N, CA and C atoms as a LAMMPS dump frame, in Angstrom:
ITEM: TIMESTEP
0
ITEM: NUMBER OF ATOMS
345
ITEM: BOX BOUNDS ff ff ff
-5.0000000000000000e+02 5.0000000000000000e+02
-5.0000000000000000e+02 5.0000000000000000e+02
-5.0000000000000000e+02 5.0000000000000000e+02
ITEM: ATOMS id mol type element x y z
1 1 1 N -407.859 172.782 21.503
2 1 2 C -408.457 171.755 20.671
3 1 3 C -408.485 172.222 19.174
4 2 1 N -408.647 173.5 18.912
5 2 2 C -408.677 173.859 17.497
6 2 3 C -407.374 173.555 16.751
7 3 1 N -406.326 173.697 17.469
8 3 2 C -404.948 173.398 16.827
9 3 3 C -404.975 171.987 16.372
10 4 1 N -405.522 171.082 17.117
11 4 2 C -405.541 169.6 16.737
12 4 3 C -406.48 169.399 15.645
13 5 1 N -407.633 170.18 15.556
14 5 2 C -408.44 170.135 14.411
15 5 3 C -407.669 170.553 13.1
16 6 1 N -406.907 171.615 13.298
17 6 2 C -406.181 172.089 12.103
18 6 3 C -405.246 171.161 11.572
19 7 1 N -404.579 170.39 12.525
20 7 2 C -403.596 169.365 12.176
21 7 3 C -404.158 168.049 11.873
22 8 1 N -405.571 167.854 12.032
23 8 2 C -406.297 166.679 11.74
24 8 3 C -405.703 165.484 12.542
25 9 1 N -405.434 165.737 13.793
26 9 2 C -405.02 164.651 14.665
27 9 3 C -406.292 163.972 15.277
28 10 1 N -406.835 163.043 14.432
29 10 2 C -408.087 162.499 14.913
30 10 3 C -407.941 161.563 16.104
31 11 1 N -406.824 161.002 16.329
32 11 2 C -406.677 160.121 17.507
33 11 3 C -406.774 160.951 18.723
34 12 1 N -406.018 162.165 18.718
35 12 2 C -406.065 162.96 19.953
36 12 3 C -407.514 163.523 20.132
37 13 1 N -408.102 163.912 19.048
38 13 2 C -409.57 164.441 19.147
39 13 3 C -410.499 163.337 19.72
40 14 1 N -410.294 162.197 19.364
41 14 2 C -411.078 161.045 19.846
42 14 3 C -410.878 160.899 21.362
43 15 1 N -409.606 160.893 21.849
44 15 2 C -409.381 160.782 23.25
45 15 3 C -409.858 162.014 23.961
46 16 1 N -409.816 163.219 23.383
47 16 2 C -410.38 164.356 24.023
48 16 3 C -411.9 164.286 24.21
49 17 1 N -412.518 163.846 23.148
50 17 2 C -414.035 163.661 23.194
51 17 3 C -414.36 162.593 24.306
52 18 1 N -413.618 161.503 24.274
53 18 2 C -413.901 160.471 25.243
54 18 3 C -413.684 160.987 26.738
55 19 1 N -412.707 161.802 26.899
56 19 2 C -412.365 162.357 28.272
57 19 3 C -413.547 163.341 28.717
58 20 1 N -414.006 164.142 27.674
59 20 2 C -415.145 164.988 28.009
60 20 3 C -416.437 164.304 28.346
61 21 1 N -416.681 163.176 27.573
62 21 2 C -417.805 162.349 27.78
63 21 3 C -417.728 161.679 29.179
64 22 1 N -416.523 161.265 29.553
65 22 2 C -416.272 160.576 30.749
66 22 3 C -416.598 161.515 31.981
67 23 1 N -416.088 162.71 31.836
68 23 2 C -416.252 163.653 32.899
69 23 3 C -417.767 164.013 33.015
70 24 1 N -418.411 164.245 31.886
71 24 2 C -419.792 164.557 31.896
72 24 3 C -420.667 163.424 32.409
73 25 1 N -420.233 162.222 32.048
74 25 2 C -420.949 161.023 32.587
75 25 3 C -420.943 160.863 33.965
76 26 1 N -419.648 161.011 34.531
77 26 2 C -419.54 160.958 36.06
78 26 3 C -420.307 161.945 36.743
79 27 1 N -420.341 163.219 36.271
80 27 2 C -421.12 164.269 36.807
81 27 3 C -422.607 164.005 36.729
82 28 1 N -423.141 163.471 35.605
83 28 2 C -424.514 163.155 35.502
84 28 3 C -424.877 162.026 36.484
85 29 1 N -424.054 161.032 36.527
86 29 2 C -424.305 159.877 37.426
87 29 3 C -424.341 160.288 38.941
88 30 1 N -423.374 161.182 39.34
89 30 2 C -423.394 161.571 40.726
90 30 3 C -424.326 162.719 41.155
91 31 1 N -424.533 163.71 40.135
92 31 2 C -425.307 164.893 40.595
93 31 3 C -426.529 165.126 39.572
94 32 1 N -426.58 164.397 38.533
95 32 2 C -427.658 164.605 37.535
96 32 3 C -427.333 165.823 36.616
97 33 1 N -428.317 166.275 35.882
98 33 2 C -428.204 167.335 34.902
99 33 3 C -428.107 168.763 35.543
100 34 1 N -428.625 168.987 36.805
101 34 2 C -428.703 170.406 37.286
102 34 3 C -427.361 171.141 37.251
103 35 1 N -426.152 170.585 37.501
104 35 2 C -424.946 171.405 37.414
105 35 3 C -424.782 172.014 36.116
106 36 1 N -425.098 171.301 35.026
107 36 2 C -424.93 171.849 33.687
108 36 3 C -425.967 173.009 33.428
109 37 1 N -427.238 172.764 33.959
110 37 2 C -428.191 173.875 33.816
111 37 3 C -427.902 175.088 34.677
112 38 1 N -427.208 174.866 35.837
113 38 2 C -426.735 175.964 36.68
114 38 3 C -425.683 176.787 35.947
115 39 1 N -424.802 176.131 35.204
116 39 2 C -423.783 176.913 34.512
117 39 3 C -424.48 177.782 33.49
118 40 1 N -425.398 177.224 32.73
119 40 2 C -426.118 178.024 31.721
120 40 3 C -426.902 179.184 32.357
121 41 1 N -427.463 178.936 33.444
122 41 2 C -428.265 180.026 34.148
123 41 3 C -427.279 181.123 34.646
124 42 1 N -426.108 180.748 35.17
125 42 2 C -425.209 181.703 35.69
126 42 3 C -424.654 182.542 34.495
127 43 1 N -424.38 181.957 33.382
128 43 2 C -423.858 182.673 32.25
129 43 3 C -424.988 183.667 31.731
130 44 1 N -426.197 183.213 31.719
131 44 2 C -427.298 184.054 31.285
132 44 3 C -427.408 185.237 32.343
133 45 1 N -427.273 184.938 33.645
134 45 2 C -427.398 186.029 34.6
135 45 3 C -426.27 187.057 34.406
136 46 1 N -425.105 186.564 34.196
137 46 2 C -423.947 187.509 34.02
138 46 3 C -424.12 188.308 32.741
139 47 1 N -424.61 187.709 31.65
140 47 2 C -424.749 188.435 30.41
141 47 3 C -425.888 189.502 30.436
142 48 1 N -426.902 189.264 31.27
143 48 2 C -428.045 190.134 31.34
144 48 3 C -427.988 191.095 32.483
145 49 1 N -426.984 190.904 33.346
146 49 2 C -426.859 191.774 34.532
147 49 3 C -426.648 193.185 34.199
148 50 1 N -427.263 194.18 34.94
149 50 2 C -427.043 195.565 34.699
150 50 3 C -425.902 196.071 35.629
151 51 1 N -425.412 195.241 36.536
152 51 2 C -424.446 195.605 37.447
153 51 3 C -423.028 195.422 36.944
154 52 1 N -422.079 196.155 37.508
155 52 2 C -420.735 195.968 37.129
156 52 3 C -420.126 194.863 38.002
157 53 1 N -419.36 193.937 37.402
158 53 2 C -418.782 192.808 38.216
159 53 3 C -417.288 193.21 38.3
160 54 1 N -416.897 193.7 39.374
161 54 2 C -415.539 194.242 39.511
162 54 3 C -414.422 193.077 39.653
163 55 1 N -414.945 191.885 40.154
164 55 2 C -413.948 190.831 40.273
165 55 3 C -413.765 190.054 39.054
166 56 1 N -414.495 190.333 38.025
167 56 2 C -414.387 189.664 36.732
168 56 3 C -413.474 190.31 35.833
169 57 1 N -412.507 189.691 35.243
170 57 2 C -411.543 190.328 34.385
171 57 3 C -411.894 190.07 32.974
172 58 1 N -412.988 190.585 32.483
173 58 2 C -413.541 190.388 31.202
174 58 3 C -413.676 191.69 30.472
175 59 1 N -413.958 191.619 29.149
176 59 2 C -414.316 192.826 28.43
177 59 3 C -415.485 193.476 28.931
178 60 1 N -416.496 192.683 29.398
179 60 2 C -417.752 193.207 29.918
180 60 3 C -417.547 194.003 31.145
181 61 1 N -416.75 193.579 32.108
182 61 2 C -416.463 194.285 33.311
183 61 3 C -415.728 195.575 33.048
184 62 1 N -414.738 195.496 32.175
185 62 2 C -413.938 196.692 31.958
186 62 3 C -414.789 197.767 31.227
187 63 1 N -415.619 197.381 30.323
188 63 2 C -416.381 198.337 29.603
189 63 3 C -417.581 198.845 30.393
190 64 1 N -418.082 198.077 31.299
191 64 2 C -419.2 198.472 32.104
192 64 3 C -418.692 199.5 33.179
193 65 1 N -417.557 199.141 33.757
194 65 2 C -416.984 200.097 34.775
195 65 3 C -416.545 201.411 34.125
196 66 1 N -416.029 201.245 32.912
197 66 2 C -415.646 202.57 32.204
198 66 3 C -416.891 203.438 31.804
199 67 1 N -417.98 202.661 31.518
200 67 2 C -419.229 203.308 31.003
201 67 3 C -419.9 204.099 32.168
202 68 1 N -419.68 203.608 33.461
203 68 2 C -420.174 204.396 34.547
204 68 3 C -419.518 205.745 34.705
205 69 1 N -418.284 205.816 34.354
206 69 2 C -417.607 207.096 34.498
207 69 3 C -418.074 208.073 33.386
208 70 1 N -418.278 207.685 32.23
209 70 2 C -418.603 208.533 31.144
210 70 3 C -420.076 208.546 30.822
211 71 1 N -420.831 207.797 31.504
212 71 2 C -422.342 207.794 31.535
213 71 3 C -422.795 207.372 30.081
214 72 1 N -422.358 206.252 29.687
215 72 2 C -422.758 205.559 28.389
216 72 3 C -423.836 204.543 28.615
217 73 1 N -424.817 204.486 27.736
218 73 2 C -425.843 203.502 27.895
219 73 3 C -425.294 202.076 27.831
220 74 1 N -425.946 201.151 28.628
221 74 2 C -425.484 199.808 28.797
222 74 3 C -425.466 199.02 27.423
223 75 1 N -426.454 199.478 26.58
224 75 2 C -426.518 198.881 25.247
225 75 3 C -425.137 198.973 24.473
226 76 1 N -424.546 200.193 24.557
227 76 2 C -423.263 200.296 23.839
228 76 3 C -422.192 199.536 24.451
229 77 1 N -422.177 199.359 25.762
230 77 2 C -421.142 198.555 26.422
231 77 3 C -421.272 197.087 25.936
232 78 1 N -422.549 196.634 25.731
233 78 2 C -422.677 195.242 25.269
234 78 3 C -422.246 195.137 23.816
235 79 1 N -422.508 196.203 23.028
236 79 2 C -422.14 196.146 21.61
237 79 3 C -420.586 196.131 21.504
238 80 1 N -420.014 196.973 22.297
239 80 2 C -418.432 197.048 22.315
240 80 3 C -417.865 195.681 22.88
241 81 1 N -418.476 195.13 23.923
242 81 2 C -417.861 193.911 24.372
243 81 3 C -418.002 192.81 23.455
244 82 1 N -419.119 192.666 22.774
245 82 2 C -419.275 191.609 21.864
246 82 3 C -418.396 191.82 20.641
247 83 1 N -418.249 193.103 20.225
248 83 2 C -417.285 193.33 19.099
249 83 3 C -415.893 193.061 19.51
250 84 1 N -415.494 193.365 20.688
251 84 2 C -414.08 193.033 21.165
252 84 3 C -413.941 191.532 21.185
253 85 1 N -414.952 190.731 21.656
254 85 2 C -414.796 189.314 21.649
255 85 3 C -414.735 188.742 20.331
256 86 1 N -415.55 189.282 19.384
257 86 2 C -415.477 188.773 18.005
258 86 3 C -414.188 189.043 17.34
259 87 1 N -413.615 190.242 17.535
260 87 2 C -412.348 190.558 17.024
261 87 3 C -411.28 189.709 17.515
262 88 1 N -411.273 189.47 18.849
263 88 2 C -410.249 188.603 19.498
264 88 3 C -410.383 187.2 18.949
265 89 1 N -411.658 186.625 18.797
266 89 2 C -411.782 185.245 18.25
267 89 3 C -411.287 185.182 16.808
268 90 1 N -411.688 186.193 15.983
269 90 2 C -411.172 186.224 14.663
270 90 3 C -409.619 186.298 14.519
271 91 1 N -409.067 187.151 15.34
272 91 2 C -407.534 187.232 15.316
273 91 3 C -406.898 185.946 15.777
274 92 1 N -407.464 185.239 16.789
275 92 2 C -406.975 183.98 17.258
276 92 3 C -406.998 182.948 16.224
277 93 1 N -408.136 182.9 15.543
278 93 2 C -408.342 181.824 14.436
279 93 3 C -407.352 182.094 13.3
280 94 1 N -407.295 183.377 12.904
281 94 2 C -406.374 183.711 11.742
282 94 3 C -404.868 183.417 12.149
283 95 1 N -404.484 183.707 13.405
284 95 2 C -403.091 183.344 13.796
285 95 3 C -402.868 181.817 13.863
286 96 1 N -403.945 181.112 14.294
287 96 2 C -403.775 179.645 14.378
288 96 3 C -403.673 179.005 12.978
289 97 1 N -404.525 179.519 12.046
290 97 2 C -404.503 179.102 10.659
291 97 3 C -403.105 179.362 9.98
292 98 1 N -402.604 180.547 10.238
293 98 2 C -401.251 180.874 9.704
294 98 3 C -400.199 180.005 10.289
295 99 1 N -400.253 179.856 11.595
296 99 2 C -399.19 178.982 12.279
297 99 3 C -399.254 177.537 11.754
298 100 1 N -400.472 177 11.548
299 100 2 C -400.587 175.668 11.04
300 100 3 C -400.091 175.54 9.636
301 101 1 N -400.45 176.563 8.798
302 101 2 C -399.956 176.567 7.422
303 101 3 C -398.514 176.625 7.292
304 102 1 N -397.858 177.481 8.196
305 102 2 C -396.386 177.75 8.15
306 102 3 C -395.761 176.627 9.003
307 103 1 N -396.474 175.867 9.699
308 103 2 C -395.857 174.844 10.603
309 103 3 C -394.85 175.466 11.51
310 104 1 N -395.332 176.546 12.149
311 104 2 C -394.431 177.297 12.968
312 104 3 C -393.895 176.602 14.238
313 105 1 N -394.6 175.676 14.78
314 105 2 C -394.211 175.149 16.027
315 105 3 C -393.583 173.719 15.832
316 106 1 N -393.237 173.364 14.692
317 106 2 C -392.599 172.098 14.515
318 106 3 C -391.07 172.337 14.446
319 107 1 N -390.428 171.436 14.98
320 107 2 C -388.902 171.463 14.988
321 107 3 C -388.386 171.273 13.567
322 108 1 N -387.446 172.035 13.183
323 108 2 C -386.9 171.875 11.802
324 108 3 C -386.136 170.535 11.714
325 109 1 N -386.27 169.943 10.496
326 109 2 C -385.658 168.7 10.267
327 109 3 C -384.179 168.891 9.981
328 110 1 N -383.383 167.971 10.386
329 110 2 C -381.916 168.087 10.149
330 110 3 C -381.59 167.553 8.79
331 111 1 N -381.266 168.383 7.907
332 111 2 C -380.902 167.924 6.574
333 111 3 C -379.5 168.479 6.219
334 112 1 N -378.767 167.729 5.439
335 112 2 C -377.5 168.1 5.007
336 112 3 C -377.562 169.331 4.043
337 113 1 N -376.938 170.328 4.183
338 113 2 C -377.062 171.553 3.31
339 113 3 C -375.97 171.31 2.234
340 114 1 N -376.335 171.373 1.067
341 114 2 C -375.435 171.329 -0.094
342 114 3 C -375.019 172.742 -0.517
343 115 1 N -373.779 172.873 -0.803
344 115 2 C -373.217 174.106 -1.31
345 115 3 C -373.147 174.199 -2.779
């Protein structure tokens, strides 16, 4: 979605927003608000958990499992995982901005080259 924000494709963004609202509306009509609250509760449980989640392929799981071997405090694994996530987000946004500025993914126009 961020790529469409950078390109200012408002028609696509409007359809995207309408699709999200339609999916959320159908969910609320059939099951109410609890599924959304459950997602928030699960995220909070994962973030505050002291256990290592081995089936999760995230920065958190990797750092928590490594911390058990070197006996590092859980606070430092959280600091490192949030730092890694922030660094990844910043790098992604910078690459997106540069690609949009350079118009990297647009096909070149066919123009006659003059000698």
